[in-house]
C-alpha positions as CSV (number, residue, x, y, z in Angstrom):
1,K,18.1,-121.7,16.4
2,L,18.6,-124.4,14.3
3,K,21.5,-125.3,15.9
4,M,20.3,-124.9,19.5
5,L,17.5,-127.4,18.6
6,T,20.4,-129.7,16.8
7,N,21.8,-129.5,19.9
8,I,19.2,-130.2,22.6
9,S,18.3,-133.2,20.6
10,N,21.6,-134.7,20.5
11,V,21.3,-134.1,24.4
12,L,18.4,-136.3,25.1
13,R,19.3,-138.2,22.4
14,A,22.7,-138.8,24.6
15,C,20.3,-139.3,27.9
16,A,18.0,-142.1,26.4
17,Q,21.2,-143.8,25.6
18,R,22.4,-143.7,29.2
19,N,19.2,-143.7,30.9
20,V,19.2,-140.3,32.5
21,A,16.2,-138.4,33.3
22,A,16.5,-134.4,31.4
23,V,14.5,-131.1,31.7
24,V,15.0,-129.6,28.3
25,M,13.5,-125.9,28.2
26,S,12.7,-124.7,24.9
27,A,14.7,-122.1,23.0
28,R,14.0,-118.2,24.4
29,T,12.6,-116.2,21.8
30,Y,12.7,-112.2,22.0
31,A,8.9,-112.4,22.7
32,D,9.9,-114.2,26.2
33,F,11.9,-111.4,27.4
34,T,10.8,-107.9,29.4
35,P,10.7,-105.2,26.6
36,E,11.3,-102.8,29.1
37,A,11.9,-102.0,32.8
38,T,11.6,-98.8,35.2
39,F,14.3,-98.6,37.6
40,E,15.2,-96.4,40.6
41,I,18.5,-94.6,40.6
42,K,20.4,-92.4,42.8
43,K,19.0,-88.5,43.3
44,C,21.5,-86.4,41.9
45,D,23.1,-83.4,44.8
46,T,21.5,-80.3,42.6
47,F,23.3,-76.5,42.9
48,K,21.5,-73.5,42.5
49,L,18.4,-75.8,40.2
50,D,15.0,-75.6,41.2
51,E,14.4,-79.2,39.5
52,A,16.7,-82.4,39.5
53,P,16.8,-85.3,37.0
54,A,14.4,-88.3,37.4
55,T,14.8,-91.2,39.9
56,Q,12.7,-93.1,38.4
57,V,14.1,-94.4,34.9
58,V,13.2,-96.3,32.0
59,L,15.6,-98.7,30.2
60,T,14.8,-101.0,27.2
61,R,15.7,-104.4,26.3
62,D,17.4,-103.2,22.9
63,E,18.8,-100.0,24.8
64,G,20.3,-102.1,27.9
65,L,22.1,-104.9,25.3
66,E,23.4,-101.9,23.0
67,Y,25.0,-99.9,26.2
68,Y,26.3,-103.6,27.5
69,R,28.2,-103.6,24.4
70,I,29.4,-100.8,24.0
71,M,30.8,-100.9,27.8
72,Q,32.1,-104.5,27.0
73,T,34.2,-103.1,24.2
74,I,35.4,-99.9,25.8
75,R,36.6,-102.4,28.4
76,R,37.6,-105.0,26.5
77,M,40.1,-102.5,23.8
78,E,41.2,-101.1,26.9
79,L,42.4,-104.4,28.5
80,K,44.6,-104.9,24.8
81,A,46.1,-101.5,24.6
82,D,47.3,-102.6,28.5
83,Q,48.6,-106.0,27.3
84,L,50.3,-104.2,23.8
85,Y,51.7,-101.6,26.0
86,K,53.4,-104.2,28.7
87,Q,54.7,-106.1,25.4
88,K,56.2,-102.5,24.2
89,I,54.4,-102.4,20.9
90,I,52.6,-99.2,21.6
91,R,54.8,-96.9,22.9
92,G,54.6,-93.2,25.0
93,F,51.8,-92.4,26.9
94,C,48.7,-94.1,27.5
95,H,45.7,-93.3,29.4
96,L,43.1,-96.4,30.2
97,Y,39.5,-95.6,30.3
98,D,38.6,-99.1,32.1
99,G,36.0,-98.4,35.0
100,Q,34.6,-95.0,33.4
101,E,32.4,-96.5,30.7
102,A,29.2,-95.4,32.1
103,C,30.2,-92.0,31.7
104,A,31.3,-92.0,28.2
105,V,28.4,-94.3,27.4
106,G,25.5,-93.1,29.7
107,I,26.9,-89.0,28.3
108,E,26.3,-90.1,24.8
109,A,22.8,-91.8,24.9
110,S,21.2,-88.0,26.1
111,I,23.5,-86.0,23.5
112,N,23.3,-86.4,19.6
113,L,26.4,-87.1,17.4
114,S,25.5,-83.5,15.6
115,D,26.5,-82.2,19.1
116,H,30.6,-81.7,20.2
117,L,32.5,-83.6,22.8
118,I,35.8,-82.6,23.8
119,T,38.0,-84.5,26.3
120,A,41.8,-84.5,27.7
121,Y,44.2,-87.8,27.0
122,R,42.0,-90.7,28.4
123,A,40.5,-90.4,25.1
124,H,40.1,-93.8,23.8
125,G,36.3,-94.8,25.1
126,Y,35.5,-91.0,23.0
127,T,36.5,-92.0,20.1
128,L,35.0,-94.9,19.7
129,T,31.4,-93.4,21.1
130,R,32.2,-90.8,18.3
131,G,32.1,-93.1,15.5
132,G,35.8,-94.2,15.6
133,T,36.1,-98.2,15.0
134,V,37.8,-100.1,17.5
135,K,40.6,-101.1,14.4
136,E,41.2,-98.0,13.7
137,I,41.9,-97.0,17.6
138,M,44.2,-99.6,18.5
139,A,46.1,-98.8,15.1
140,E,46.3,-95.7,16.2
141,L,48.0,-97.2,19.6
142,T,50.5,-98.7,17.9
143,G,51.2,-95.7,15.3
144,R,50.3,-97.8,11.9
145,R,48.8,-95.9,8.8
146,G,45.6,-97.2,9.4
147,G,44.8,-94.9,12.5
148,I,42.5,-93.1,12.7
149,A,44.8,-89.9,12.9
150,K,47.4,-91.5,10.4
151,G,49.3,-93.0,13.0
152,K,51.0,-89.8,14.2
153,G,48.2,-89.0,17.0
154,G,49.1,-91.7,19.4
155,S,47.0,-92.3,22.5
156,M,46.4,-88.6,23.5
157,H,44.9,-87.2,20.1
158,M,42.7,-89.0,18.5
159,Y,39.3,-87.4,16.6
160,T,36.1,-87.7,14.6
161,K,33.7,-85.5,13.2
162,H,32.2,-83.5,16.1
163,F,34.8,-84.8,18.2
164,Y,38.3,-82.1,19.0
165,G,39.9,-85.5,20.8
166,G,41.8,-86.0,23.7
167,N,44.0,-83.4,24.6
168,G,47.7,-83.7,26.6
169,I,48.0,-80.1,28.4
170,V,46.1,-80.6,31.8
171,G,42.8,-78.5,31.5
172,A,43.5,-76.8,28.0
173,Q,40.8,-78.4,26.5
174,V,38.3,-76.9,28.6
175,P,38.5,-72.9,27.0
176,L,38.8,-74.8,23.6
177,G,35.4,-76.5,24.4
178,A,34.1,-72.9,25.5
179,G,34.9,-71.9,22.0
180,V,33.0,-74.4,20.3
181,A,30.1,-73.6,22.6
182,L,30.1,-69.9,22.0
183,A,30.4,-71.1,17.7
184,C,27.2,-73.8,18.2
185,K,25.7,-70.0,19.7
186,Y,26.6,-68.1,16.7
187,Q,25.5,-70.6,14.6
188,G,22.2,-70.6,16.5
189,N,22.4,-74.7,15.4
190,N,21.0,-75.5,19.2
191,Q,23.9,-77.9,19.6
192,L,25.8,-78.2,22.4
193,C,29.4,-79.1,23.5
194,V,30.6,-81.3,26.4
195,C,33.8,-80.6,27.8
196,L,35.3,-83.4,29.9
197,Y,37.8,-83.1,32.2
198,G,39.1,-84.7,35.7
199,D,39.8,-83.4,39.4
200,G,43.2,-83.4,38.7
201,A,42.7,-80.1,36.2
202,A,40.1,-78.9,38.8
203,N,42.3,-76.3,40.4
204,Q,43.4,-74.9,36.7
205,G,42.8,-71.0,36.5
206,Q,41.5,-71.7,32.8
207,I,38.9,-74.2,34.2
208,F,36.8,-71.6,36.3
209,E,36.1,-70.4,32.8
210,T,33.6,-72.9,32.0
211,Y,32.2,-76.3,33.3
212,N,31.3,-79.4,32.8
213,M,33.1,-82.1,35.0
214,A,33.9,-85.6,35.5
215,N,35.4,-86.4,38.6
216,N,37.9,-90.0,39.0
217,R,39.0,-89.1,42.8
218,Y,42.6,-89.0,41.8
219,G,44.5,-85.8,39.8
220,M,47.2,-88.4,38.7
221,G,48.5,-89.7,41.9
222,T,47.0,-87.6,44.4
223,S,43.7,-88.1,46.0
224,V,41.4,-85.1,45.9
225,E,41.1,-84.6,50.0
226,R,44.7,-84.1,49.7
227,A,45.0,-81.8,46.6
228,A,41.6,-79.4,47.1
229,A,40.4,-77.3,49.8
230,S,36.8,-77.9,48.6
231,T,35.6,-81.1,46.6
232,D,32.3,-79.8,45.8
233,Y,32.9,-79.5,42.5
234,F,29.4,-79.2,41.3
235,R,29.3,-75.8,43.0
236,R,32.6,-74.6,41.8
237,G,30.8,-72.5,38.9
238,E,29.5,-69.9,41.7
239,F,26.7,-68.7,39.7
240,I,26.6,-71.8,36.9
241,P,24.0,-74.3,38.4
242,G,25.6,-77.7,38.9
243,L,24.9,-81.7,39.4
244,R,26.7,-84.1,41.1
245,V,25.8,-87.6,39.3
246,D,26.5,-91.0,40.5
247,G,29.6,-92.0,37.1
248,M,29.5,-95.2,38.0
249,D,25.7,-95.8,36.9
250,L,25.2,-95.3,33.4
251,L,21.5,-94.8,33.7
252,C,22.4,-92.0,36.4
253,V,24.5,-90.6,34.1
254,R,22.4,-90.6,30.9
255,E,19.5,-89.1,33.0
256,A,21.9,-86.5,34.4
257,T,23.0,-85.7,30.9
258,R,19.7,-85.5,29.5
259,F,18.9,-82.8,32.2
260,A,21.7,-80.7,31.4
261,A,21.1,-81.1,27.5
262,D,17.9,-79.8,28.0
263,H,19.2,-77.2,30.1
264,C,21.5,-75.8,28.0
265,R,19.3,-76.2,25.2
266,S,16.6,-74.1,26.2
267,G,19.0,-71.2,27.0
268,K,19.7,-71.2,30.2
269,G,23.3,-71.0,30.1
270,P,26.0,-73.9,30.5
271,I,25.4,-76.4,33.4
272,L,28.7,-77.9,35.4
273,M,28.0,-81.4,35.7
274,E,30.4,-83.9,38.2
275,L,30.3,-87.2,37.5
276,Q,31.8,-89.4,40.7
277,T,33.9,-92.2,38.6
278,Y,36.6,-94.5,39.3
279,R,39.5,-95.5,37.1
280,Y,41.0,-99.3,37.5
281,H,44.4,-98.4,36.1
282,G,46.8,-96.0,37.7
283,H,46.8,-92.2,36.0
284,S,48.9,-93.6,32.5
285,M,50.7,-97.0,32.1
286,S,53.5,-95.8,34.1
287,D,51.5,-95.3,36.9
288,P,51.3,-98.1,39.0
289,G,48.0,-96.8,40.5
290,V,48.5,-98.4,44.0
291,S,50.8,-95.9,45.5
292,Y,48.7,-93.4,46.8
293,R,45.6,-95.9,47.2
294,T,45.4,-99.8,48.1
295,R,44.7,-102.5,46.0
296,E,41.8,-103.3,48.6
297,E,40.1,-100.0,47.6
298,I,39.8,-100.7,44.4
299,Q,39.0,-104.1,44.3
300,E,36.3,-103.2,47.0
301,V,34.9,-100.3,43.7
302,R,35.3,-103.4,41.1
303,S,32.9,-105.8,42.9
304,K,30.3,-102.9,44.3
305,S,30.4,-100.5,42.0
306,D,31.4,-101.5,38.1
307,P,29.1,-99.9,35.4
308,I,29.0,-103.2,33.5
309,S,28.3,-105.9,36.3
310,M,25.4,-102.7,37.6
311,L,24.1,-103.0,34.1
312,K,24.1,-106.5,33.8
313,D,22.7,-107.2,37.3
314,R,19.8,-105.4,36.4
315,M,18.7,-106.7,33.2
316,L,19.2,-110.5,34.1
317,S,17.1,-109.7,37.6
318,N,14.1,-108.5,35.4
319,N,14.1,-110.9,32.7
320,M,15.6,-108.4,30.1
321,A,18.0,-110.7,29.2
322,S,20.0,-113.8,29.4
323,I,23.1,-115.3,30.9
324,E,23.7,-116.6,27.5
325,E,23.0,-114.2,25.3
326,L,25.3,-111.4,27.3
327,K,28.3,-114.0,27.2
328,E,27.2,-114.0,23.2
329,I,27.8,-110.5,23.0
330,D,31.4,-110.8,25.4
331,V,32.5,-113.3,22.8
332,E,31.9,-111.0,19.8
333,V,33.4,-108.0,21.5
334,R,37.0,-110.3,22.6
335,K,36.9,-111.2,18.3
336,E,36.8,-108.0,17.5
337,I,39.3,-106.8,19.7
338,E,41.4,-109.4,18.9
339,D,41.0,-108.9,15.2
340,A,42.1,-105.3,15.6
341,A,45.0,-106.0,17.7
342,L,46.3,-108.2,14.7
343,F,45.6,-105.3,12.2
344,A,47.2,-103.0,14.3
345,T,50.5,-104.9,15.2
346,T,50.5,-105.9,11.2
347,D,49.7,-102.5,9.7
348,P,52.5,-101.1,8.1
349,E,53.7,-97.9,10.0
350,P,53.4,-94.4,8.0
351,P,56.4,-93.4,5.8
352,L,58.5,-91.0,6.4
353,E,58.1,-88.5,3.9
354,E,54.3,-88.4,5.6
355,L,55.8,-87.1,9.0
356,C,54.9,-83.3,8.3
357,N,52.2,-84.1,6.3
358,H,48.7,-82.4,7.9
359,I,50.6,-79.2,10.3
360,Y,48.9,-76.4,8.0
361,Y,45.4,-76.9,6.7
362,N,46.5,-75.3,3.2
363,D,49.3,-77.5,3.1
364,A,52.0,-75.0,3.5
365,A,55.7,-76.1,2.9
366,V,57.3,-77.0,6.5
367,E,60.9,-75.2,5.5
368,V,58.9,-71.9,5.7
369,R,60.1,-72.6,9.4
370,G,62.8,-74.8,9.3
371,T,60.8,-77.8,10.8
372,N,62.3,-80.3,8.4
373,P,65.5,-81.7,8.9
374,W,65.8,-83.8,5.9
375,A,65.5,-81.2,3.6
376,K,68.7,-79.2,5.6
377,L,70.3,-82.7,5.2
378,K,69.8,-83.2,1.5
379,S,70.5,-79.6,1.0
380,V,74.2,-80.1,2.9
381,S,74.9,-83.6,0.5
């Protein structure tokens, strides 16, 4: 505030010297902003449910600012990963999440960190919301020792407590998630497991064993209309109830997840959620993403349905934040990303002798299965 007032006095002094009239607004304080507002959101389609998530929801100023910061962090982190990949600093597979931030942040807003979450290979955003840091995530992408999986997991395989990582085999995380949920039931801890997969995995046989779904309209490079006879994914559970949610609207995702979490915790069994979302990048960094869709389609989604812009517009139009305040968050986020990128490009790579560590829980010697070629070379020499 002192710095702001000093700047204002300097402007006034300069105006007086030039005989210029000036209108100065006083610095805004927390009390000047609306502490909370009620929003009308899109109604969810339901299947085999007598009730539905709320369509009038309350967002507080503090919640809005926090959601905005996290979504911007995910967005900037993914854009930096895109840059580092094109510079060949990140190698291998890399699947980005920009455009889909409302799914991760909306889901996390309505469950607890003690609950469980498992997803496919598009995992960077959830690694952050589950407790990982930008620095750890970026270092993992570049294969450095300070990465969240010690530099040995890469883009697909990041883990935190109660987060069972990204999984590279299409749909394989779904039965794993069912196992986690079954463990919760056996332990009676009232926890739940959110298991995420995309429409590309929706036709896998193993998917029909458990349901909780995220949809981005393209399975790798094929539109859903060409890949599936039925695109009503929220109805595919047959005897399992389902919801179809606007996955680009954070508040829709938050309220639907709250409804679904209450459904599960009350002992009513599983529930299927189809989150209609959209990724801006291609399936992976090796996919330009414009051979099966047009640049105009992507731009239209960006201009009309971007999750960050939607939250920003809601907050500004309801006097819940100022443009300057949100810009300040943007600057802080960019600095955090740049600092993390610097760490990710200067931190040492893990030494060769650590390559086979952490394969077995009890650190059994890997020579048992003959998977250490360096030991063989040593014995030959």
